[in-house]
C-alpha positions in Angstrom: 8.6 -4.8 54.1 5.6 -2.6 54.8 7.7 0.5 55.3 9.6 -0.2 52.1 6.2 -0.4 50.2 5.0 2.8 51.7 8.3 4.5 50.8 8.0 3.3 47.2 4.4 4.6 46.9 5.3 8.0 48.5 8.2 8.4 46.0 5.9 7.4 43.0 3.3 9.8 44.2 5.7 12.8 44.1 7.0 11.7 40.7 3.6 11.2 39.2 2.4 14.6 40.5 5.5 16.2 38.9 4.8 14.4 35.6 1.2 15.6 35.4 2.2 19.2 36.5 4.7 19.3 33.7 2.1 18.0 31.2 -1.0 19.5 32.6 -3.1 18.9 29.5 -2.0 15.3 28.8 -3.8 12.1 29.4 -2.0 9.0 30.8 -2.9 5.5 31.8 -0.8 3.5 34.2 1.4 1.9 31.5 2.2 5.3 30.0 3.0 6.7 33.5 5.4 3.7 34.1 7.1 4.3 30.8 7.4 8.1 31.4 9.0 7.5 34.8 11.8 5.3 33.3 13.4 2.4 35.1 11.9 3.2 38.5 8.4 3.3 36.9 8.9 0.0 35.2 10.3 -1.7 38.3 7.4 -0.5 40.5 4.7 -0.7 37.8 2.4 -2.8 40.1 1.9 0.1 42.5 1.2 2.8 39.9 -2.5 2.1 39.3 -3.3 2.3 43.0 -1.4 5.6 43.3 -3.3 7.1 40.3 -6.7 6.2 41.8 -5.6 7.5 45.2 -4.5 10.8 43.6 -8.0 11.0 41.9 -9.5 10.4 45.4 -7.5 13.4 46.7 -8.7 15.5 43.7 -5.2 16.0 42.4 -6.0 14.0 39.3 -9.3 13.2 37.5 -10.2 10.0 35.7 -11.2 11.6 32.3 -11.8 8.2 30.7 -11.7 4.7 32.1 -8.2 4.2 33.3 -6.9 7.5 31.8 -6.0 10.4 34.0 -5.2 14.1 33.8 -4.4 16.8 36.2 -7.4 18.2 38.0 -8.1 21.9 36.9 -8.8 22.8 40.6 -5.5 21.4 41.7 -3.7 23.1 38.8 -5.3 26.4 39.7 -4.3 25.9 43.4 -0.7 25.1 42.4 -0.5 28.4 40.4 -1.7 30.4 43.4 0.3 28.6 46.0 3.1 30.7 47.6 5.6 30.1 50.3 3.1 30.8 53.0 -0.2 29.2 54.1 -2.6 29.5 56.9 -4.1 26.6 58.8 -5.1 25.0 62.1 -2.6 23.4 64.5 -2.9 19.8 65.5 -0.4 19.7 68.4 1.1 16.5 69.8 2.4 16.0 73.3 6.0 15.5 72.0 5.9 19.2 70.8 5.7 18.5 67.1 2.6 19.6 65.2 0.7 19.1 62.0 -1.0 21.9 60.1 -4.4 21.2 58.6 -5.1 23.7 55.8 -7.7 24.2 53.1 -4.8 25.4 50.9 -3.0 22.1 51.0 -4.1 18.5 50.1 -1.9 17.0 52.8 -1.1 18.0 56.4 2.1 19.9 57.0 4.6 18.6 59.5 6.0 21.2 61.9 9.0 19.9 63.9 9.0 20.8 67.6 11.7 23.4 67.2 9.6 25.3 64.6 6.2 25.6 66.4 7.0 29.0 67.8 4.4 30.2 70.3 1.5 28.2 68.8 -0.8 25.8 70.7 -3.3 23.2 69.8 -6.2 24.4 67.6 -4.6 27.8 67.0 -5.0 29.4 63.5 -1.4 30.1 62.3 0.6 31.4 59.4 3.2 28.9 58.2 6.3 29.2 56.0 6.7 26.1 53.8 10.1 24.5 53.4 11.2 23.1 50.0 9.8 19.6 49.4 12.2 16.7 50.0 11.8 13.5 48.0 10.0 10.8 49.9 9.3 13.1 52.9 6.2 14.9 54.1 6.0 18.6 53.4 7.4 20.5 56.3 7.3 24.1 57.5 7.7 26.5 60.4 5.0 28.5 62.2 5.9 32.2 61.9 2.7 33.9 63.4 -0.2 33.0 65.6 -3.2 34.6 63.9 -5.9 33.4 66.4 -5.4 31.8 69.8 -8.4 29.4 69.8 -8.0 27.9 73.3 -7.1 30.4 76.0 -8.4 28.2 78.9 -6.6 25.1 80.1 -7.3 22.7 82.9 -4.6 21.2 85.1 -3.1 20.9 88.5 -1.3 23.7 90.4 2.3 23.1 91.4 3.2 25.8 93.9 6.6 27.1 95.0 7.6 30.0 97.2 7.9 32.6 94.4 5.7 31.3 91.6 3.4 28.5 90.4 2.9 26.4 87.3 -0.2 24.8 85.9 0.6 21.2 84.8 -2.0 20.7 82.0 -4.2 17.6 81.8 -4.4 17.7 78.1 -2.0 15.6 76.0 -2.1 18.2 73.3 -0.4 20.8 75.6 3.4 20.3 75.4 4.3 23.1 77.9 3.4 24.1 81.5 1.8 27.5 82.1 3.6 30.0 84.4 1.2 31.5 87.1 2.4 34.5 89.2 1.4 34.1 92.8 -0.9 37.2 92.6 -2.9 35.4 89.9 -3.6 32.2 91.9 -7.2 33.2 92.7 -7.0 31.3 96.0 -5.8 28.0 94.4 -3.7 25.8 96.7 -0.9 23.4 95.8 -2.2 20.2 94.1 -5.7 21.6 93.3 -7.2 21.3 89.9 -8.1 24.6 88.3 -8.9 26.3 85.0 -6.3 28.8 83.9 -6.4 31.5 81.2 -3.3 32.2 79.1 -2.7 36.0 79.3 0.5 36.3 77.4 3.2 34.4 75.5 5.9 36.2 73.7 9.7 36.1 73.3 11.8 35.4 75.2 9.5 33.5 77.5 9.7 29.7 77.3 6.3 29.2 78.9 3.0 31.0 78.5 1.9 33.3 81.3 -1.6 32.7 82.8 -4.0 33.4 85.7 -6.4 31.0 87.5 -10.0 31.9 86.6 -11.7 29.0 88.5 -10.7 26.6 91.2 -12.3 23.2 90.5 -11.2 21.4 93.7 -9.2 18.3 94.6 -8.2 15.9 91.8 -10.0 12.6 91.8 -13.3 13.9 93.1 -16.1 13.1 90.6 -17.5 16.6 90.3 -14.1 18.1 89.9 -13.0 15.6 87.2 -16.3 15.9 85.2 -16.2 19.7 85.2 -12.5 19.5 84.2 -13.3 17.3 81.2 -16.0 19.8 80.1 -13.8 22.8 80.6 -10.9 21.3 78.7 -13.0 21.0 75.6 -14.7 24.4 76.1 -18.1 22.8 76.8 -20.7 24.2 79.0 -21.6 22.7 82.4 -24.8 24.6 82.9 -27.2 27.1 81.4 -27.1 30.8 82.2 -30.1 32.1 84.2 -31.3 34.2 81.2 -31.6 31.1 79.0 -33.4 29.2 81.8 -35.8 32.1 82.3 -36.5 32.4 78.6 -37.4 28.7 78.5 -39.8 29.0 81.5 -41.7 31.8 79.7 -42.6 29.5 76.7 -46.3 28.6 76.9 -47.0 24.9 76.9 -50.7 25.2 75.9 -51.6 23.8 72.5 -54.4 25.9 71.0 -57.2 24.6 68.8 -56.0 26.9 66.1 -52.7 25.0 66.1 -54.4 21.6 66.2 -56.5 22.5 63.1 -53.3 23.0 61.1 -52.0 19.5 61.8 -52.8 15.9 61.0 -54.3 14.3 64.1 -52.8 11.0 65.2 -54.1 11.0 68.7 -56.4 8.0 68.0 -53.7 6.0 66.3 -51.6 3.5 68.4 -48.3 5.3 69.2 -45.5 4.6 71.6 -41.8 5.4 72.3 -38.9 3.0 72.9 -35.9 4.5 74.7 -33.3 3.8 77.4 -35.0 3.3 80.7 -33.4 6.5 82.2 -34.0 8.8 79.2 -35.8 12.1 79.8 -35.7 13.7 76.3 -37.9 11.4 74.2 -37.8 12.9 70.8 -39.1 10.1 68.6 -42.2 7.9 68.6 -43.7 5.2 66.2 -47.3 4.8 65.3 -48.7 1.6 63.8 -51.9 1.1 61.9 -53.0 -1.8 59.7 -54.5 -0.6 56.4 -55.4 -3.9 54.7 -53.8 -7.3 54.3 -50.1 -7.1 54.4 -50.0 -3.2 54.3 -49.4 -0.9 57.2 -49.3 2.9 57.8 -46.2 3.5 60.0 -45.5 7.0 61.3 -42.1 8.2 62.6 -43.1 11.2 64.8 -40.4 13.6 65.8 -40.7 16.3 68.5 -41.6 19.7 66.8 -38.8 21.6 68.6 -38.8 24.5 66.1 -42.4 25.2 67.0 -41.2 26.3 70.4 -37.6 27.6 69.6 -37.9 30.6 67.4 -35.1 32.0 65.2 -33.0 34.8 66.6 -34.0 34.2 70.3 -31.7 33.6 73.2 -32.6 29.9 73.3 -31.9 29.5 69.6 -28.5 31.2 70.0 -27.6 28.9 72.9 -28.7 25.9 70.8 -26.4 27.0 68.0 -23.4 27.5 70.3 -23.9 24.1 71.9 -25.0 22.3 68.7 -25.4 19.0 70.6 -26.2 17.4 73.9 -23.3 15.9 75.7 -23.5 12.5 77.3 -20.9 11.9 80.0 -20.8 8.7 82.1 -22.8 10.2 85.0 -24.8 13.1 83.4 -26.3 14.6 80.4 -25.6 18.2 79.5 -28.6 19.0 77.2 -28.6 21.3 74.2 -31.9 22.8 75.3 -33.1 23.8 78.8 -35.0 21.2 80.8 -38.3 23.0 80.3 -38.0 22.1 76.6 -35.9 18.9 76.5 -37.7 17.0 79.3 -41.1 18.6 79.3 -42.6 20.6 76.4 -40.8 18.7 73.6 -40.4 15.3 75.1 -42.9 12.8 73.8 -44.1 11.7 77.2 -47.1 9.3 77.3 -50.7 10.3 77.7 -50.0 13.9 76.8 -50.8 15.8 73.6 -47.5 16.6 71.8 -46.7 18.5 68.6 -44.6 16.6 66.0 -43.0 16.8 62.6 -43.7 13.3 61.1 -42.8 11.1 58.2 -45.6 8.7 57.4 -45.1 5.5 55.3 -47.3 3.0 53.7 -45.2 -0.2 53.9 -46.0 -3.7 52.6 -44.9 -7.1 54.0 -41.7 -7.0 51.9 -40.6 -3.9 53.7 -41.2 -1.8 50.5 -42.3 1.8 50.9 -45.3 2.3 48.5 -45.7 5.9 49.4 -44.7 8.5 52.0 -45.7 11.9 53.2 -44.2 14.5 55.6 -46.6 16.5 57.8 -46.9 18.5 61.0 -48.9 16.4 63.4 -50.3 16.1 66.9 -49.9 12.8 68.8 -50.7 11.3 72.2 -48.4 8.3 73.1 -50.3 5.3 74.4 -47.2 3.8 76.1 -43.5 4.3 76.9 -41.3 1.2 76.6 -37.7 0.8 77.7 -35.5 -1.1 75.3 -35.4 -4.0 77.7 -39.3 -4.1 77.9 -39.6 -4.0 74.1 -36.9 -6.7 73.8 -38.8 -8.9 76.2 -42.0 -8.6 74.1 -40.0 -9.5 71.0 -38.4 -12.5 72.6 -41.6 -13.8 74.3 -43.9 -12.8 71.5 -46.5 -11.5 74.0 -47.2 -8.4 76.1 -48.7 -4.9 75.8 -49.1 -3.9 72.1 -47.2 -7.0 71.1 -48.9 -7.2 67.7 -47.6 -3.8 66.7 -44.1 -4.3 68.2 -43.7 -7.7 66.5 -44.9 -6.4 63.2 -42.6 -3.4 63.3 -39.7 -5.7 64.3 -40.3 -8.0 61.4 -40.4 -5.1 58.9 -37.2 -3.6 60.4 -35.3 -6.9 60.0 -36.4 -7.0 56.3 -35.3 -3.4 55.7 -32.0 -3.9 57.5 -31.1 -7.1 55.6 -31.8 -5.2 52.3 -29.6 -2.3 53.5 -26.7 -4.7 54.3 -27.0 -6.4 50.9 -26.9 -2.9 49.3 -23.6 -2.1 50.8 -24.1 -0.8 54.3 -21.4 -1.4 56.9 -22.4 -2.7 60.4 -20.3 -1.3 63.3 -22.3 -2.8 66.2 -19.8 -1.7 68.8 -20.5 -2.6 72.5 -21.1 0.5 74.7 -19.3 0.6 78.0 -21.7 1.4 80.9 -21.1 1.8 84.6 -23.1 1.5 87.8 -22.1 4.4 90.1 -22.6 4.9 93.8 -24.0 8.1 95.2 -20.6 9.8 95.0 -20.1 8.9 91.3 -17.6 6.1 92.0 -17.9 3.1 89.6 -18.9 -0.1 91.4 -19.6 -2.2 88.2 -18.7 -2.1 84.5 -21.0 -3.7 82.0 -21.6 -3.7 78.3 -24.7 -2.6 76.4 -25.3 -4.6 73.2 -27.5 -3.7 70.2 -30.4 -6.0 70.3 -33.5 -6.3 68.1 -35.4 -3.5 70.0 -32.5 -1.1 69.3 -32.3 -2.1 65.7 -36.1 -1.7 65.3 -35.9 1.9 66.3 -32.7 2.5 64.3 -34.1 1.2 61.0 -37.2 3.5 61.1 -35.1 6.5 62.1 -32.7 5.8 59.2 -35.7 5.4 56.9 -37.1 8.8 58.0 -33.8 10.6 57.7 -33.2 9.2 54.2 -36.7 10.0 53.0 -36.4 13.7 54.2 -33.0 14.1 52.5 -34.3 12.6 49.2 -37.4 14.8 49.3 -35.2 17.9 49.1 -31.9 16.6 47.6 -33.1 14.5 44.7 -33.0 16.5 41.4 -36.4 17.1 39.9 -37.1 17.9 36.2 -36.0 21.5 35.5 -35.5 22.1 39.2 -32.2 22.5 41.0 -32.0 21.0 44.5 -32.4 23.5 47.3 -30.0 24.1 50.1 -30.3 21.4 52.8 -28.3 20.0 55.7 -27.0 16.5 54.9 -25.1 14.0 57.0 -22.3 12.9 54.7 -19.7 10.1 54.8 -17.0 9.9 52.2 -15.4 6.8 50.7 -12.6 5.1 52.7 -9.0 6.3 52.3 -7.3 4.0 49.8 -3.9 4.1 51.5 -5.4 3.3 54.9 -7.5 0.5 53.4 -4.4 -1.0 51.8 -2.6 -0.8 55.2 -5.5 -2.4 57.0 -5.7 -5.2 54.4 -2.0 -6.0 54.8 -2.4 -5.9 58.6 -5.4 -8.2 58.8 -3.9 -10.7 56.3 -1.1 -11.4 58.8 -3.7 -12.3 61.4 -5.4 -14.7 59.0 -8.2 -12.4 57.7 -9.0 -11.2 54.2 -10.2 -7.8 53.2 -11.2 -7.1 49.6 -10.6 -3.5 48.5 -11.3 -3.6 44.7 -14.9 -2.5 44.6 -17.2 -0.4 46.8 -19.5 -3.4 47.4 -16.6 -5.8 48.2 -15.2 -3.3 50.7 -18.4 -3.1 52.6 -19.1 -6.9 52.5 -15.5 -7.6 53.6 -15.7 -5.1 56.4 -18.8 -6.8 57.8 -17.3 -10.2 57.6 -14.0 -9.0 59.1 -15.8 -7.4 62.1 -17.9 -10.5 62.5 -15.0 -12.9 62.4 -12.9 -10.9 64.9 -15.6 -10.9 67.6 -14.3 -12.2 70.9 -10.7 -12.4 69.9 -7.7 -10.5 71.3 -7.4 -8.4 68.1 -11.2 -7.4 68.0 -10.8 -3.9 69.4 -7.7 -3.1 67.4 -9.2 -4.3 64.2 -12.4 -2.4 64.8 -10.5 0.7 65.7 -8.3 0.5 62.6 -11.3 -0.2 60.4 -13.0 2.9 61.8 -9.9 5.0 61.3 -9.7 3.9 57.6 -13.1 5.4 57.2 -13.7 9.0 56.6 -15.5 10.9 59.4 -19.2 11.5 59.0 -19.9 15.3 59.1 -22.7 17.8 58.4 -22.6 19.7 55.1 -24.8 21.4 52.5 -22.7 19.7 49.8 -24.2 16.2 49.4 -21.9 13.3 48.5 -24.0 10.6 50.1 -23.3 8.4 53.2 -20.9 5.6 52.3 -21.2 3.7 55.6 -25.0 3.5 55.4 -25.0 3.0 51.6 -27.3 5.9 51.0 -27.1 8.5 48.2 -29.1 11.0 50.3 -29.1 11.2 54.1 -29.9 13.8 56.7 -30.4 14.1 60.5 -34.0 14.8 61.2 -35.0 12.5 64.1 -33.3 14.1 67.1 -33.9 17.9 67.2 -34.0 17.9 71.0 -30.3 17.0 71.1 -28.8 18.0 67.7 -29.0 21.4 66.1 -28.6 20.1 62.5 -31.9 18.4 63.0 -33.5 21.7 63.9 -32.0 23.2 60.7 -33.4 20.3 58.7 -36.9 20.8 60.3 -36.9 24.6 59.5 -35.7 24.2 55.9 -38.1 21.4 55.2 -41.1 23.4 56.5 -40.0 26.6 54.6 -39.7 24.7 51.3 -43.1 23.0 51.9 -44.6 26.5 52.2 -43.0 27.7 48.9 -40.0 29.6 50.2 -36.9 30.0 48.0 -33.6 28.1 48.6 -31.8 29.3 51.7 -28.3 30.8 51.5 -25.9 27.8 51.3 -22.9 29.7 52.8 -24.7 30.5 56.0 -25.9 27.0 56.5 -22.5 25.5 55.6 -20.9 27.6 58.4 -23.5 26.2 60.8 -22.8 22.7 59.6 -19.0 23.1 60.1 -19.6 24.4 63.7 -22.0 21.5 64.4 -19.5 19.0 63.2 -16.7 20.5 65.4 -18.9 20.6 68.5 -20.0 17.0 67.9 -16.3 15.9 67.9 -15.7 17.8 71.1 -18.7 16.2 72.7 -17.5 12.7 71.6 -14.0 13.3 72.9 -15.4 14.5 76.3 -17.6 11.4 76.5 -14.6 9.1 75.7 -12.5 10.9 78.4 -15.3 10.4 80.9 -15.4 6.6 80.1 -11.6 6.3 80.4 -11.6 8.2 83.7 -14.2 5.8 85.2 -12.5 2.7 83.8 -9.2 3.8 85.5 -11.1 4.8 88.7 -12.8 1.4 88.7 -9.4 -0.3 88.8 -7.9 2.0 91.5 -8.8 -0.3 94.4 -7.5 -3.4 92.6 -3.7 -2.6 92.8 -1.8 -5.9 93.0 -4.7 -8.0 91.7 -4.1 -10.4 88.8 -6.4 -10.6 85.8 -6.6 -12.6 82.5 -6.1 -10.4 79.5 -5.5 -10.3 75.8 -2.8 -8.3 74.0 -4.7 -5.6 72.2 -1.8 -3.6 70.8 1.9 -3.2 70.6 4.2 -0.1 70.4 7.8 0.8 71.0 6.8 1.8 74.5 5.1 -1.4 75.5 2.2 -3.9 75.0 -1.4 -2.9 75.5 -3.5 -5.5 77.3 -7.3 -5.6 77.5 -8.7 -7.2 80.7 -11.1 -10.0 79.7 -13.8 -9.5 82.3 -14.3 -5.7 82.0 -12.5 -4.7 78.7 -10.5 -2.1 80.6 -7.2 -1.5 78.7 -3.8 -0.7 80.2 -0.1 -0.8 79.2 2.8 -3.1 80.3 5.9 -1.0 79.6 8.8 -2.7 78.0 11.1 -1.0 80.5 9.2 -3.0 83.3 9.8 -6.3 81.5 13.1 -7.0 83.3 13.6 -10.6 82.2 15.1 -9.6 78.8 15.7 -6.7 76.4 12.5 -6.5 74.3 12.2 -4.8 70.9 9.3 -4.1 68.6 8.7 -6.2 65.5 6.3 -3.7 63.9 5.6 -5.6 60.7 4.4 -8.7 62.7 2.6 -6.9 65.5 4.7 -8.4 68.3 7.6 -7.7 70.7 10.4 -10.1 71.0 13.0 -10.8 73.7 16.5 -10.3 72.4 18.1 -13.1 74.4 15.4 -15.7 75.2 13.4 -14.9 72.0 10.1 -14.9 73.9 7.3 -13.4 71.8 4.3 -11.3 72.9 2.0 -11.1 69.9 -1.2 -9.2 69.2 -4.2 -11.3 70.3 -2.2 -13.6 72.6 -3.5 -14.3 76.2 -1.5 -13.0 79.1 -1.9 -12.7 82.9 -1.3 -9.2 84.2 -1.1 -7.5 87.6 -2.5 -4.0 88.2 0.6 -1.9 89.0 -0.8 1.6 89.4 -3.5 4.0 88.1 -3.2 7.6 87.0 -6.5 9.5 87.1 -5.0 12.7 85.7 -3.7 11.0 82.6 -6.5 8.5 82.6 -4.0 5.6 82.3 -3.8 2.1 83.8 -0.3 0.8 84.4 0.1 -3.0 84.3 2.9 -5.6 84.8 3.1 -9.2 83.6 2.1 -11.7 86.3 3.6 -14.7 84.5 
């Protein structure tokens, strides 16, 4: 049923685009479109309105008047210019097929595996488009690789007498790399290495390469962590020149510098961070002004005071764009001299900050705010656990301030939720590791009040900074700034999600922006602790657009803000450094910065953030699989967390590690996938394994290279 609906919508979409292309100056409502499409339009009239609004979301149509649509001038112009060739970036799948993501097209282009040529994942390529077939995705063939983005690949060496192959770790690499024996660089059979592709041209079926670094034996912690970083092109260490440049930065704060700043050294100020954090980039100050009115300062490390434009440290920060947080280590954006010492807001030490200071009343309303360069001296450093204990027991060091801030944060958060913010309070997976990096315990970190206290004031500061620059003033155009933007959810994905959760007994309203956010929050709350919780949360997140950095502000849908920036973590995010610089320049009368330059930096920062997140996820998967490696044969209680044509995914209850039971291993019957109802069914005995159902499983095997856990049913 679901496939039939999607097929109808896809067919209507093509017909509606053709109708508007043919009548580019005409206005149509859904009734007129249904009539113009004839019998098929009348029969499927209930779908037309949704398709029209989705086409408007994709900027193919515009809603000129309420319910009346016309062809978007930008799309019409693009159609006129579109030829048989496009350029784009390759999103390669392990099966060998690929999708092309291109600014020249509104949809991704499917490239069958026999038409990918010599392209690899992330390459920039030239594509010849095939004629569009009704109810099918646009397809094409790659005819030229314009830029080989990834030359280095991580994998295991497979050695024979006359040659060797690199078997890549990455699931986006569909071919092995041929390594001549003279280019092994000392690598032995079975070792994990980094290889560089040197050539790939007809008639070779495989790329040629050479080993540029031997990482060591697969399974060893250092080897695997460096392999993850190398696979995403992320740095493992700083070059000596960068470290030396950081060491030369003077740490002394002169009286001349102090005189330029607001002095908060006598105001109660403290940090709340993870107990093992070393880069403390935000602090809160608290000062009662009069009854039911407080001055609250959000003080952020003044990184750009120390990191100057054009220098070697600045260039390194741009390249990295973000700190990387793997399970067992942090790879900082800035050298330790800056991240852990000069800039870190350590207690009982004078520190330079860029601050947003609020006057807030007992209703959590900001009566006024100002942004200023400051100097602070933190009175205390709290871990989240220590601050949480003070909140729960209502006593302890600086308890009056912490309890007051917590009460205000709760009021501000409640208002934000009522205004349409969406709450994804996902549990973080954490590990206790031994001295060799082996996981000995898995546990989960939940967001408690102390975390939410900090989060609310950071959100408030980020929003205030973005509004200060972005909000239009009378006769003044907004200046170039760096925003954190989050687009509206994809309508088709929302519809699919709504249909999916309805079969599990949940309801998701998708008619208005506010209903979507309220329904999302209720859905996530109702699914907690159930077998489908992870899948629902994953699908809900996938239906959302990705938050990115941009100079083009469209607001932040997930937070419910019209203006939002990243200002509060300049030690670990380069966009925050950009925001600090622009804010200070504009405060000192400088003209608007060149948008094109900053947009490029925003795109690079978004790309690097995604790579860092993917690396972090890979490190978690690795440790989860490693944690189960000595538990082969043991039986666990689990919940079915997903189904596919290959098998059923099961999440182990006690540690939330997920693995797969393959259908081919379920020998008691022939099982097939009932996709519409999220279950697999035995052909003969009619036994059903449905999403969310409890099952007992046995650990069959672990695969550290693929980061996979293989299970079998123990029932």
